[in-house]
Backbone as numpy.savetxt, mean C-alpha at the origin, in Angstrom:
# Nx Ny Nz CAx CAy CAz Cx Cy Cz
-5.09 10.89 -9.90 -4.60 11.94 -8.88 -3.92 10.64 -8.16
-3.06 11.00 -7.19 -2.59 10.26 -6.20 -3.41 9.92 -5.08
-3.35 8.57 -4.27 -3.84 8.41 -3.22 -4.05 8.84 -2.15
-4.48 9.46 -1.57 -4.65 10.26 -0.33 -4.74 9.56 1.22
-4.07 9.96 2.11 -4.32 9.44 3.32 -4.35 10.59 4.53
-5.32 10.31 5.41 -5.03 11.16 6.69 -3.93 11.19 7.49
-3.08 12.02 7.98 -2.36 12.08 8.61 -2.41 13.73 9.51
-1.12 13.61 10.31 -1.45 14.82 11.47 -0.60 15.47 11.41
-0.84 17.00 11.44 -0.12 18.27 11.54 -0.23 19.04 12.74
0.67 18.65 13.93 0.25 19.38 15.05 -0.94 18.60 15.73
-2.01 19.19 16.03 -3.35 18.12 16.50 -4.39 18.53 15.32
-4.05 18.90 14.21 -4.97 19.16 13.19 -4.88 17.80 11.99
-5.42 18.00 10.86 -5.65 17.19 10.24 -5.44 17.29 8.49
-4.43 16.51 7.78 -4.11 16.98 6.53 -4.20 15.96 5.84
-4.06 15.99 4.55 -4.14 14.57 3.45 -2.68 14.93 2.65
-2.17 13.88 2.45 -0.81 13.87 1.63 -0.88 12.52 0.86
0.18 12.33 0.18 0.11 11.34 -1.12 0.59 9.73 -0.19
-0.35 8.91 -0.49 -0.33 7.59 0.21 0.81 6.69 -0.86
0.54 6.56 -1.86 1.31 6.23 -2.65 2.86 6.22 -2.76
3.25 7.15 -2.22 4.89 7.54 -2.03 5.01 7.53 -0.52
4.22 7.12 0.31 4.29 6.92 1.76 4.78 8.21 2.57
4.47 9.33 1.88 4.75 10.54 2.71 3.85 10.77 4.03
3.88 10.59 4.88 3.20 11.20 6.28 3.86 11.60 7.17
3.31 12.37 8.23 3.81 12.69 9.36 3.50 12.06 10.62
4.27 12.04 11.80 4.17 11.29 12.87 4.47 12.26 13.87
3.14 12.86 14.42 3.40 13.88 15.50 2.63 13.46 16.89
3.45 12.98 17.68 3.25 12.51 19.21 3.23 13.64 20.12
2.32 13.63 21.10 2.15 14.69 22.22 0.89 15.78 22.06
-0.11 15.37 21.10 -0.95 16.15 21.14 -1.84 16.32 22.55
-1.81 15.32 23.27 -2.19 15.28 24.74 -1.77 14.06 25.25
-1.60 14.17 26.77 -1.01 13.20 27.57 -1.38 11.93 27.33
-0.36 11.05 27.29 -0.61 9.47 27.01 -0.35 8.82 28.54
-1.40 8.02 28.51 -1.07 7.36 29.86 0.20 6.45 30.25
0.48 6.25 31.32 1.84 5.68 31.72 2.13 4.50 30.90
0.69 3.41 30.93 1.01 2.22 30.66 1.10 2.02 28.91
1.14 2.98 28.16 1.45 3.03 26.79 2.40 4.13 26.14
3.29 4.47 27.17 4.42 5.70 26.98 5.43 4.55 26.07
5.77 3.41 26.51 6.88 2.80 25.98 6.23 2.26 24.23
5.08 2.27 24.08 4.58 2.04 23.00 4.27 3.10 22.11
4.22 4.36 23.08 4.01 5.51 22.27 5.47 6.19 21.70
6.53 5.79 22.63 8.07 5.93 21.99 8.37 5.13 21.02
7.92 4.03 20.91 8.34 3.07 19.92 8.00 3.38 18.70
6.58 3.71 18.75 5.77 4.26 17.46 6.56 5.30 16.97
6.69 6.47 17.56 7.23 7.83 17.13 8.87 7.64 16.65
9.40 6.45 17.04 10.96 6.14 16.70 10.86 5.05 15.49
9.55 4.91 15.12 9.62 4.19 13.77 9.04 2.51 13.70
8.68 2.07 14.86 8.50 0.59 15.04 6.90 0.51 14.89
6.51 -0.05 13.82 5.69 -0.37 13.27 4.22 -1.42 14.12
4.91 -2.24 15.03 4.34 -2.70 15.94 4.04 -2.12 16.84
4.75 -1.26 17.39 4.38 -0.55 18.43 3.08 0.43 18.02
3.11 1.09 16.88 2.06 1.77 16.34 0.49 0.94 16.25
0.75 -0.08 15.92 -0.70 -1.00 15.60 -1.00 -1.07 17.26
0.06 -1.72 18.13 -0.54 -2.23 19.47 -1.12 -0.74 20.38
-0.34 0.55 19.83 -0.91 1.66 20.28 -2.20 2.02 19.87
-2.47 1.95 18.53 -3.78 2.45 18.30 -4.73 1.61 18.81
-4.51 0.10 18.73 -5.52 -1.10 19.19 -6.04 -0.72 20.64
-4.85 -0.03 21.47 -5.34 -0.04 23.05 -6.33 1.18 22.98
-5.65 2.38 22.38 -6.74 3.44 22.29 -8.10 3.20 21.56
-8.31 2.27 20.77 -9.72 1.99 20.15 -10.56 1.23 20.94
-9.65 0.08 21.63 -10.30 -0.59 22.41 -10.34 -0.34 24.02
-9.99 0.66 24.58 -10.12 1.29 25.59 -9.15 0.35 26.76
-8.11 -0.70 26.34 -7.21 -1.28 27.35 -6.04 -1.35 26.93
-5.19 -1.35 27.82 -3.68 -1.40 27.28 -3.29 -3.00 26.93
-2.14 -3.24 26.42 -1.83 -4.96 26.34 -1.80 -5.56 27.36
-1.89 -5.16 28.70 -2.15 -5.88 29.78 -3.43 -6.32 30.10
-4.18 -5.51 29.65 -5.93 -5.84 29.91 -6.11 -4.53 30.64
-5.44 -3.53 31.04 -5.81 -2.39 32.24 -6.60 -1.42 31.05
-7.57 -1.02 32.19 -8.57 0.21 31.68 -7.74 1.15 31.10
-8.16 2.17 29.93 -7.52 3.29 29.71 -8.97 3.77 29.04
-8.90 5.23 28.95 -10.01 5.80 28.14 -10.07 5.61 26.70
-11.23 5.25 26.15 -11.31 5.35 24.56 -10.96 6.57 24.18
-10.29 6.33 22.93 -9.69 7.82 22.07 -9.53 7.63 20.61
-10.61 7.42 20.23 -10.64 6.98 18.42 -9.52 8.26 17.75
-9.18 9.38 18.08 -8.78 10.22 17.45 -7.36 9.85 17.56
-6.62 9.50 18.86 -5.29 8.90 18.86 -5.17 7.53 18.05
-6.13 6.68 18.31 -6.09 5.63 17.52 -5.76 6.00 16.18
-6.64 6.48 15.57 -6.51 6.87 14.48 -4.85 7.31 13.93
-4.60 8.50 14.84 -3.00 9.05 14.52 -2.18 7.54 14.68
-2.28 6.84 15.38 -1.36 5.67 15.81 -1.43 5.00 14.51
-2.64 4.43 14.08 -2.86 3.38 13.06 -2.43 3.95 11.72
-2.23 5.68 11.64 -1.68 6.51 10.57 -0.32 6.33 10.47
0.29 6.39 11.61 1.87 6.35 11.50 2.34 4.64 11.40
1.60 3.89 11.44 2.00 2.35 11.50 1.85 2.30 9.96
0.58 2.78 9.27 0.50 2.52 7.74 1.49 3.21 7.03
2.01 4.25 7.51 3.18 5.01 6.80 4.34 4.16 6.75
4.38 3.10 7.42 5.52 2.18 7.64 5.36 0.82 7.00
4.29 1.04 6.17 3.82 -0.28 5.57 3.40 -1.52 6.43
2.81 -1.29 7.64 2.16 -2.17 8.50 0.85 -2.46 7.94
0.54 -3.72 7.50 -0.67 -4.05 6.74 -1.71 -3.98 7.71
-1.57 -4.30 9.28 -2.88 -4.38 10.00 -3.13 -2.88 10.47
-2.21 -2.02 10.36 -2.58 -0.36 10.50 -3.60 0.13 9.62
-3.09 -0.14 8.30 -3.72 0.42 7.01 -5.17 -0.20 6.84
-5.17 -1.65 7.48 -6.53 -2.13 7.28 -7.78 -1.26 8.39
-6.95 -1.28 9.60 -7.70 -0.57 10.65 -8.03 0.95 10.44
-6.97 1.58 9.92 -7.35 2.87 9.64 -8.35 2.88 8.68
-8.18 2.14 7.92 -9.15 2.44 6.70 -10.85 2.30 7.36
-10.86 0.96 8.18 -12.07 0.71 8.79 -12.60 2.15 9.66
-11.77 2.78 10.29 -11.85 4.11 10.97 -12.48 4.90 10.07
-11.82 5.20 8.79 -12.46 6.01 8.05 -13.92 5.49 7.61
-13.84 4.53 7.22 -15.06 4.10 6.68 -16.39 4.20 7.60
-15.98 4.37 9.08 -16.92 4.55 10.07 -17.13 5.88 10.66
-16.06 6.73 10.09 -16.03 7.99 10.79 -15.65 8.07 12.00
-14.95 7.06 12.74 -14.31 7.18 14.01 -13.13 7.89 13.90
-13.07 8.75 14.98 -11.88 9.56 15.24 -11.92 10.65 14.45
-12.49 11.04 13.45 -12.50 12.24 12.60 -13.20 11.90 11.64
-13.17 12.69 10.49 -14.05 12.90 9.17 -14.38 11.39 8.55
-15.56 11.15 8.09 -15.65 9.86 7.22 -15.19 9.92 5.90
-14.52 9.08 5.11 -14.22 9.05 3.97 -13.99 7.61 3.48
-15.38 7.17 2.80 -15.49 5.88 2.01 -14.37 5.73 0.98
-14.13 6.63 0.12 -13.38 6.42 -0.82 -11.68 6.06 -0.31
-11.57 6.78 0.34 -10.04 6.60 1.07 -10.00 5.60 1.71
-11.35 5.13 2.45 -11.03 3.75 3.18 -10.63 2.43 2.33
-11.15 2.73 1.29 -10.90 1.87 0.32 -9.62 1.75 -0.34
-8.77 2.70 -0.38 -7.65 3.11 -1.19 -6.93 2.41 0.01
-6.94 2.50 1.34 -6.14 1.96 2.36 -6.48 0.41 2.55
-7.55 -0.03 2.11 -7.62 -1.39 2.30 -6.97 -2.23 1.17
-7.00 -1.25 -0.17 -6.23 -1.74 -1.25 -4.76 -1.91 -1.00
-4.22 -1.29 -0.41 -2.83 -1.23 0.31 -2.43 -2.00 1.12
-3.50 -2.04 2.06 -3.01 -3.51 3.05 -3.21 -4.57 2.34
-4.18 -4.79 1.46 -4.19 -6.05 0.80 -3.03 -6.48 0.09
-2.17 -5.35 -0.73 -1.37 -5.64 -1.11 -0.09 -6.02 -0.46
-0.11 -5.45 0.95 0.90 -5.72 1.99 0.82 -7.10 2.69
-0.43 -7.64 2.18 -0.55 -9.25 2.49 -1.86 -9.41 3.69
-2.59 -8.15 4.04 -3.69 -8.54 4.83 -5.07 -9.04 4.21
-5.40 -9.98 4.42 -6.69 -10.86 3.72 -7.91 -10.14 4.01
-7.93 -9.73 5.47 -9.13 -8.98 5.42 -9.29 -7.86 5.11
-8.54 -6.96 4.88 -8.57 -5.85 3.92 -8.77 -6.38 2.49
-8.36 -7.37 1.93 -8.82 -7.93 0.71 -10.28 -7.92 0.56
-10.68 -8.46 1.46 -12.16 -8.72 1.66 -12.96 -7.62 1.46
-12.47 -6.63 2.30 -13.44 -5.40 2.41 -13.27 -4.80 1.08
-12.02 -4.54 0.37 -11.87 -4.18 -0.65 -12.88 -4.68 -1.87
-13.00 -6.21 -1.83 -13.65 -6.63 -2.71 -15.01 -6.20 -2.58
-15.47 -6.29 -1.24 -16.82 -6.01 -0.74 -17.40 -4.44 -1.40
-16.55 -3.58 -1.38 -16.53 -2.24 -1.89 -16.97 -2.41 -3.22
-16.01 -3.19 -4.06 -16.41 -2.84 -5.41 -17.69 -3.90 -5.78
-17.74 -4.77 -5.06 -19.22 -5.47 -5.52 -20.38 -4.80 -5.30
-20.49 -4.04 -4.13 -21.73 -3.05 -3.78 -21.62 -1.73 -4.43
-20.56 -1.22 -4.85 -20.47 -0.04 -5.39 -20.43 1.15 -4.18
-20.11 0.68 -3.20 -20.31 1.70 -2.03 -19.32 3.09 -2.31
-18.46 2.95 -3.12 -17.54 4.14 -3.23 -17.78 4.72 -4.86
-18.91 4.31 -5.39 -19.47 5.13 -6.46 -18.91 4.03 -7.97
-18.34 3.29 -7.38 -17.62 2.45 -8.45 -18.03 0.84 -8.29
-18.61 0.53 -9.36 -19.15 -1.07 -9.10 -18.32 -1.98 -10.32
-17.67 -2.70 -9.74 -16.74 -3.45 -10.78 -16.57 -4.93 -10.12
-17.09 -6.20 -10.92 -17.25 -7.24 -10.25 -15.91 -7.83 -10.87
-15.15 -7.57 -11.98 -13.66 -7.71 -12.29 -12.61 -7.40 -11.34
-12.74 -6.24 -10.84 -11.74 -5.59 -9.63 -11.99 -6.43 -8.42
-13.49 -6.73 -7.90 -13.89 -7.29 -6.90 -13.19 -8.71 -6.81
-13.49 -9.77 -8.07 -12.80 -10.62 -8.17 -11.26 -10.67 -7.93
-10.79 -9.86 -8.42 -9.51 -9.89 -8.17 -8.91 -9.63 -6.72
-9.24 -8.78 -6.27 -9.15 -8.76 -4.66 -9.72 -10.05 -3.88
-10.76 -10.39 -4.16 -11.21 -11.53 -3.28 -10.43 -13.04 -3.76
-9.86 -13.00 -4.77 -9.07 -13.88 -5.19 -7.83 -13.75 -4.26
-7.21 -12.54 -4.20 -6.20 -12.37 -3.63 -5.98 -12.46 -2.07
-7.37 -12.32 -1.47 -7.29 -12.29 -0.12 -8.01 -14.01 0.19
-7.98 -14.77 -0.93 -8.24 -16.12 -0.76 -7.04 -16.96 -0.75
-6.10 -16.53 -1.63 -4.80 -16.91 -1.54 -3.99 -16.53 -0.19
-4.47 -15.61 0.35 -3.84 -15.28 2.13 -4.43 -16.01 3.11
-5.39 -16.84 2.58 -6.30 -17.83 3.62 -7.30 -17.16 4.32
-7.75 -16.07 3.86 -9.15 -15.21 4.20 -10.37 -16.00 3.87
-10.85 -16.37 4.71 -12.28 -17.17 4.62 -13.14 -16.59 4.11
-13.44 -15.13 4.33 -14.36 -14.43 3.90 -14.14 -14.32 2.66
-13.07 -13.69 2.13 -12.36 -13.40 0.75 -12.76 -14.63 -0.23
-12.56 -16.06 0.32 -12.74 -17.36 -0.35 -14.10 -17.16 -1.04
-15.35 -16.91 0.16 -16.53 -16.69 -0.04 -16.71 -16.05 -1.17
-16.55 -14.81 -1.14 -16.58 -13.85 -1.89 -16.17 -13.86 -3.37
-15.15 -14.57 -3.30 -14.48 -15.33 -4.91 -15.47 -16.38 -5.51
-15.67 -17.20 -4.44 -16.87 -18.42 -5.02 -17.79 -17.80 -5.58
-18.58 -16.57 -4.30 -19.89 -15.96 -4.97 -19.87 -15.17 -6.37
-18.32 -15.02 -6.68 -17.99 -14.04 -8.24 -17.65 -15.27 -9.40
-17.67 -16.42 -8.96 -17.47 -17.41 -9.92 -16.30 -18.07 -9.86
-15.26 -17.48 -8.87 -13.95 -18.09 -8.88 -13.90 -19.71 -8.08
-12.68 -20.31 -8.61 -12.55 -21.78 -7.69 -11.25 -21.66 -7.12
-11.10 -21.48 -5.73 -9.94 -21.46 -4.94 -9.26 -22.54 -5.59
-7.72 -22.38 -5.75 -6.92 -23.31 -6.03 -5.17 -22.71 -6.03
-4.28 -23.83 -5.68 -3.15 -23.26 -5.75 -2.45 -23.23 -7.00
-1.20 -22.86 -7.14 -0.25 -22.95 -8.04 -0.09 -24.65 -8.18
-0.20 -25.18 -9.41 0.04 -26.59 -9.70 1.16 -26.98 -10.68
1.64 -28.25 -10.77 2.46 -28.85 -11.52 2.58 -30.28 -11.25
3.19 -30.85 -12.30 3.08 -32.35 -11.86 4.32 -32.39 -10.78
3.91 -33.60 -10.06 4.66 -33.87 -8.65 6.29 -34.37 -9.09
7.09 -34.11 -8.69 8.45 -34.28 -8.85 9.35 -33.58 -10.22
8.44 -32.89 -10.80 9.11 -32.01 -11.76 9.80 -30.51 -11.06
10.65 -30.17 -11.95 11.55 -28.87 -11.26 10.56 -27.64 -10.80
9.42 -27.53 -11.63 8.55 -26.47 -11.37 7.87 -26.71 -10.22
7.29 -28.21 -10.11 6.57 -28.39 -8.90 7.39 -28.30 -7.61
8.78 -28.41 -7.67 9.47 -28.35 -6.50 9.85 -27.02 -6.35
9.74 -26.09 -7.12 9.66 -24.94 -6.78 8.93 -24.40 -6.38
7.22 -24.77 -6.82 6.23 -24.20 -6.33 6.09 -24.65 -4.75
6.60 -26.00 -4.52 6.58 -26.37 -3.23 7.28 -25.59 -2.10
8.53 -25.21 -2.82 9.52 -24.31 -1.99 8.79 -22.95 -1.87
7.96 -22.64 -2.25 7.49 -21.27 -2.52 6.36 -21.18 -1.40
5.31 -22.11 -1.57 4.26 -22.35 -0.55 4.68 -22.76 0.81
5.52 -23.88 0.61 5.42 -24.83 1.96 6.63 -24.39 2.72
7.73 -23.83 2.22 9.21 -23.49 2.77 9.24 -22.31 2.66
8.39 -21.44 2.51 8.43 -19.75 2.41 9.70 -19.15 1.84
9.98 -19.76 0.51 11.28 -19.02 -0.21 10.90 -18.33 -0.87
11.42 -17.32 -0.87 10.94 -16.11 -1.72 11.62 -16.17 -2.81
12.75 -16.50 -2.95 13.34 -16.80 -4.45 12.81 -17.95 -5.39
12.45 -18.91 -4.71 11.36 -20.06 -5.29 10.18 -19.43 -5.92
9.67 -18.55 -4.88 8.45 -17.84 -5.27 8.62 -17.04 -6.75
9.67 -16.24 -6.86 9.95 -15.37 -7.77 10.29 -16.12 -8.95
10.90 -17.15 -8.81 11.56 -18.33 -10.01 10.12 -18.80 -10.87
9.18 -19.14 -9.94 7.99 -19.55 -10.55 7.21 -18.43 -11.38
7.49 -17.12 -10.70 6.77 -16.30 -11.39 7.15 -15.84 -12.45
8.71 -15.80 -12.83 8.98 -15.52 -14.05 8.69 -16.90 -15.09
8.70 -18.17 -14.54 8.41 -19.33 -15.42 7.02 -19.11 -16.06
6.17 -18.61 -15.34 4.60 -18.53 -15.77 4.92 -17.38 -16.59
5.47 -16.29 -16.33 5.52 -14.99 -16.98 6.21 -15.01 -18.45
7.21 -15.64 -18.46 7.85 -16.07 -19.74 7.34 -17.27 -20.83
6.88 -18.20 -20.01 6.30 -19.38 -20.50 7.87 -20.45 -20.54
8.73 -20.15 -19.71 9.97 -21.12 -19.73 9.61 -22.21 -18.58
9.34 -23.32 -19.10 9.34 -24.77 -18.52 7.96 -24.70 -17.97
7.01 -24.03 -18.36 5.63 -23.93 -17.93 4.66 -23.12 -19.14
3.55 -23.29 -18.65 2.55 -22.72 -20.11 2.47 -21.32 -19.67
2.65 -20.32 -20.45 2.66 -18.85 -20.67 1.14 -18.38 -19.65
1.25 -17.94 -18.26 -0.05 -17.44 -17.52 0.11 -16.33 -16.68
-0.19 -15.35 -17.28 0.16 -14.15 -16.50 -0.51 -14.00 -15.01
-1.75 -14.53 -15.10 -2.52 -14.49 -13.76 -1.50 -15.20 -12.60
-0.89 -16.24 -12.93 -0.13 -17.00 -12.34 1.11 -16.62 -11.77
1.42 -15.74 -12.84 2.99 -14.94 -12.80 2.82 -13.71 -11.51
1.65 -13.26 -11.65 1.23 -12.30 -10.80 1.18 -12.82 -9.47
0.32 -13.97 -9.36 0.27 -14.46 -7.93 1.45 -14.87 -7.34
2.62 -15.41 -8.28 3.76 -15.90 -7.75 4.55 -14.71 -7.31
4.67 -13.81 -8.18 5.29 -12.50 -8.08 4.79 -11.70 -6.59
3.49 -11.93 -6.30 2.71 -11.33 -4.95 3.41 -11.98 -4.03
3.59 -13.34 -3.97 4.02 -14.21 -2.81 5.45 -13.74 -2.57
6.07 -13.70 -3.88 7.74 -13.35 -3.56 7.73 -12.06 -2.86
7.19 -11.10 -3.42 7.19 -9.46 -2.77 6.70 -9.77 -1.33
5.58 -10.44 -0.95 5.29 -10.62 0.69 6.22 -11.44 1.28
7.33 -12.33 0.79 8.29 -13.04 1.66 9.55 -12.48 1.57
9.57 -10.96 0.83 10.56 -10.19 1.04 11.73 -10.38 0.05
11.27 -10.85 -1.29 12.00 -10.36 -2.34 11.40 -9.58 -3.39
12.36 -8.32 -3.25 11.96 -6.93 -4.09 11.81 -7.15 -5.31
12.51 -8.10 -5.94 12.16 -8.18 -7.40 10.82 -8.60 -7.90
10.32 -9.44 -6.84 8.78 -9.58 -6.75 7.94 -8.58 -6.96
8.18 -7.65 -5.97 7.27 -6.52 -5.71 7.52 -5.45 -7.33
8.79 -5.53 -7.89 8.99 -4.92 -9.15 8.08 -5.35 -10.03
8.27 -6.68 -10.34 7.76 -7.07 -11.30 6.12 -7.09 -11.08
5.69 -7.14 -10.04 4.14 -7.26 -9.65 3.71 -5.74 -9.93
4.49 -4.66 -9.54 4.04 -3.56 -9.45 4.03 -3.04 -11.11
4.83 -3.49 -12.01 4.70 -3.45 -13.41 3.42 -3.95 -14.05
3.30 -5.23 -13.63 2.20 -5.82 -14.08 0.87 -5.28 -13.65
0.64 -4.40 -12.58 -0.37 -3.85 -11.99 -0.79 -2.57 -12.62
0.40 -1.66 -13.04 0.23 -0.56 -13.83 0.12 -0.99 -15.41
0.57 -2.01 -15.87 0.10 -2.05 -17.21 -1.13 -3.43 -17.42
-1.60 -3.80 -16.12 -2.71 -4.57 -16.32 -2.53 -5.90 -16.98
-1.36 -6.59 -16.94 -1.11 -7.91 -17.15 -1.33 -8.91 -16.57
-2.51 -9.73 -16.74 -3.10 -10.88 -15.88 -4.13 -10.21 -14.94
-3.86 -9.07 -14.24 -4.68 -8.87 -13.30 -5.33 -7.27 -13.85
-6.28 -6.73 -12.82 -6.80 -5.44 -13.08 -5.72 -4.34 -13.10
-6.35 -3.27 -13.73 -5.10 -2.19 -13.72 -5.25 -1.62 -12.38
-4.19 -1.27 -11.88 -4.06 -0.58 -10.34 -2.91 0.30 -10.33
-2.94 1.36 -10.86 -1.61 2.37 -11.17 -1.10 2.76 -9.60
-2.01 3.31 -8.90 -1.47 3.51 -7.52 -0.75 2.34 -6.63
-1.48 1.29 -6.63 -0.94 0.16 -5.91 0.16 -0.31 -6.68
0.39 -0.30 -8.07 1.69 -0.39 -8.64 3.03 0.22 -8.35
2.58 1.82 -8.34 3.69 2.61 -7.80 3.95 2.40 -6.34
3.12 2.05 -5.63 3.33 1.82 -3.98 4.42 0.61 -4.27
4.44 -0.30 -4.92 5.10 -1.54 -4.92 6.62 -0.80 -5.41
6.74 -0.52 -6.52 7.59 0.23 -7.13 8.54 1.09 -6.12
7.87 1.85 -5.40 8.47 2.67 -4.65 9.21 1.79 -3.44
8.51 0.91 -2.88 9.09 -0.10 -1.94 10.59 -0.72 -2.62
10.05 -1.28 -3.70 11.32 -1.97 -4.30 12.36 -0.83 -4.46
12.02 0.50 -4.94 13.21 1.32 -5.19 13.76 1.73 -3.90
13.25 1.79 -2.88 13.91 1.95 -1.61 14.46 1.03 -1.06
14.21 -0.18 -1.15 15.16 -1.18 -0.94 16.57 -1.66 -1.73
16.60 -0.76 -2.72 17.85 -0.78 -3.55 18.03 -1.25 -4.90
16.51 -1.46 -5.42 16.41 -1.78 -6.76 16.10 -0.69 -7.67
17.53 -0.27 -8.53 17.43 0.74 -9.18 16.44 0.84 -10.19
16.26 -0.30 -10.98 15.28 -0.34 -11.96 13.78 0.28 -11.48
13.53 -0.19 -10.35 12.17 0.23 -9.72 12.19 1.91 -9.67
13.30 2.39 -9.16 13.51 4.00 -9.19 13.15 4.44 -10.49
13.85 3.89 -11.42 13.60 4.40 -12.63 12.25 4.20 -13.38
11.68 3.09 -13.16 10.75 2.74 -13.55 9.39 3.60 -13.14
9.43 4.30 -11.72 8.71 4.87 -11.13 8.65 6.18 -11.37
9.99 6.83 -11.86 10.29 8.24 -12.32 9.56 8.43 -13.75
9.88 7.37 -14.71 9.15 7.45 -15.99 7.76 7.48 -15.86
7.44 6.87 -14.95 5.64 6.88 -14.68 5.20 8.09 -14.42
5.92 8.63 -13.29 5.23 10.04 -12.48 5.58 11.14 -13.92
6.78 10.88 -14.53 6.79 11.81 -15.64 5.73 11.99 -16.56
5.50 10.59 -17.11 4.14 10.49 -18.23 2.92 10.89 -17.55
2.92 10.98 -16.15 1.64 11.37 -15.68 1.31 12.84 -15.34
2.93 13.50 -15.05 2.87 14.58 -14.81 2.59 15.50 -16.39
3.13 14.90 -17.35 2.70 15.26 -18.97 1.32 15.54 -19.13
0.73 14.49 -18.29 -0.62 14.46 -18.75 -1.65 15.38 -17.40
-1.00 16.29 -16.85 -1.53 17.34 -16.21 -2.12 16.59 -15.15
-1.24 15.66 -14.37 -1.77 15.04 -13.03 -0.72 15.91 -12.49
-1.33 16.80 -11.20 -0.50 17.87 -10.44 -0.03 17.00 -9.38
-0.45 15.92 -8.85 0.20 14.94 -7.56 1.61 14.64 -8.49
1.62 14.04 -9.46 2.70 13.58 -10.03 3.84 14.79 -10.28
3.50 15.61 -10.70 4.46 16.84 -10.99 5.04 17.31 -9.63
3.99 17.54 -8.14 4.41 17.79 -7.47 5.55 16.89 -6.60
5.10 15.35 -6.94 6.33 14.26 -6.25 7.66 14.52 -7.16
7.42 14.59 -8.10 8.71 14.98 -8.94 9.45 15.88 -8.63
8.82 17.35 -8.31 9.30 18.29 -7.85 9.96 18.10 -6.46
9.80 17.14 -5.66 10.13 17.21 -4.15 11.15 15.86 -4.46
11.23 15.02 -5.41 12.40 14.08 -5.45 13.56 14.98 -6.04
13.36 15.70 -7.05 14.61 16.52 -7.58 15.10 17.32 -6.54
14.29 18.14 -5.90 15.08 19.23 -4.58 15.72 18.34 -3.82
15.19 16.78 -3.54 15.98 16.01 -2.47 16.86 15.26 -3.00
16.84 15.02 -4.48 17.84 14.07 -5.04 17.76 12.84 -4.74
16.13 12.26 -4.67 15.98 11.03 -4.18 15.54 10.19 -5.51
15.34 8.63 -5.24 15.02 7.86 -6.14 15.87 7.60 -7.39
17.08 8.16 -7.28 18.20 8.04 -8.42 18.21 9.30 -9.14
17.46 10.57 -8.87 17.42 11.73 -9.62 18.77 12.65 -9.00
19.11 13.37 -9.91 20.24 14.47 -9.70 19.29 15.30 -8.79
20.00 16.17 -7.92 19.56 17.28 -6.93 19.58 18.18 -7.90
18.44 18.93 -8.05 18.20 20.03 -8.61 17.18 21.06 -8.30
17.66 22.23 -7.76 16.31 22.93 -7.67 15.57 23.69 -8.44
16.65 23.78 -9.54 15.92 24.26 -10.77 14.78 23.48 -11.27
14.72 22.44 -11.54 14.12 21.19 -11.95 13.00 21.08 -10.89
13.23 20.65 -9.85 12.42 20.79 -8.65 11.21 21.67 -8.60
11.61 22.98 -8.97 10.67 24.05 -8.74 9.90 24.28 -10.07
10.59 23.78 -11.13 9.54 23.78 -12.30 8.62 22.69 -12.24
9.02 21.67 -11.51 7.69 20.35 -11.36 7.05 20.77 -10.26
7.09 21.60 -9.19 6.58 21.93 -8.37 5.28 22.96 -8.83
5.73 23.78 -9.73 4.87 24.78 -10.48 4.11 24.33 -11.36
4.26 23.36 -12.13 3.47 22.51 -12.97 2.17 21.97 -11.91
2.82 21.39 -10.79 1.74 20.58 -10.11 0.71 21.76 -9.58
1.31 22.91 -9.12 0.30 23.78 -8.70 -0.44 24.46 -9.70
0.04 24.41 -11.01 -0.67 24.97 -12.13 -1.62 23.94 -12.33
-1.76 22.69 -12.08 -2.65 21.66 -12.61 -3.26 21.44 -11.19
-3.32 22.18 -10.34 -4.62 22.22 -9.29 -3.84 21.68 -7.95
-2.61 21.03 -7.80 -2.46 20.50 -6.61 -2.04 21.07 -5.63
-2.68 21.21 -4.28 -2.52 22.41 -3.36 -1.09 22.34 -2.89
-0.62 21.08 -2.56 0.71 20.44 -1.92 2.08 21.65 -2.72
1.66 21.42 -3.89 2.78 21.93 -5.12 2.59 23.37 -4.66
1.46 24.02 -4.81 1.44 25.63 -4.30 2.29 25.83 -3.05
1.88 25.04 -1.95 2.48 25.39 -1.01 3.61 25.08 -0.78
4.26 24.14 -1.49 5.63 23.89 -1.29 6.51 25.31 -2.23
5.86 25.63 -3.23 6.51 26.76 -4.09 6.29 28.06 -2.92
5.58 28.24 -2.38 5.54 29.33 -1.55 6.14 29.10 -0.16
6.67 27.86 0.19 7.50 27.75 1.32 9.12 27.73 0.75
9.31 27.69 -0.38 10.49 27.84 -0.87 10.92 29.32 -1.29
10.14 30.23 -1.45 9.95 31.58 -1.47 10.75 31.79 -3.05
10.67 30.73 -3.79 11.30 31.23 -5.04 10.33 31.59 -6.15
């Protein structure tokens, strides 16, 4: 089933699919302090930095200048939700923490971990350590040291000290990508790590992925693609997403892989759109209601490279409804067909 996230409908709460980033932002459930109105306006207009600042203000009880405001965890949760919808790593991490503690609404530890996982993939090291700890302790009903190892390693590579400590505890040895000094591969690695060159990171990933000029190493390939993705190269997001779905060198993470394919697709990578649609079609064929509903919506809107087809869209929505997905049933009723 698709990963869910808390979002607003009016002043109530609903859940919808995080792994395609479908969220609502509804401002104005109550008055906003004058010192936060610019942040509120910016957040409602799509500025993720405004969302995380707005959420932090309500959570901490002070505006950005240090002035006192009333604590309001519900509004903080709403602002972090809006930021997370726009793939702001800090917003997702903080929203997950609020859900884990039950602050500002219902408590949902499983959903909290899903948010931390998403935040980790977006580059938040703190979220990586929280994800790793959850799988180490089994606090969400799943105890898996291999998955914990993978997320702790990712966080350590993002320079998060807690993640490095967890990785070491699980038997890992923090290390960077290495190659002989002065070699072409060594120069590419240096450009990736020291010069923030996303293309170099992607090329390093390809070298390790294919064994071209380096030993074939899927784990190093995945790490390099992750660096490329985090630095803005959508080809890295695509390749990492595929590796996460197929468990190539890293533990399987289908929702996380779909998120990355969706991100790459939205940036104009047609191959990512095609890959995502193929996977959703397979999942729908396996009676995954969320996947069927999402396909139905995509056909109706003609998105992700699909033709606009109300007939096909309605067919998939009905399949989603039959498989038990409430959103699919609601969409069928709303269309009145």
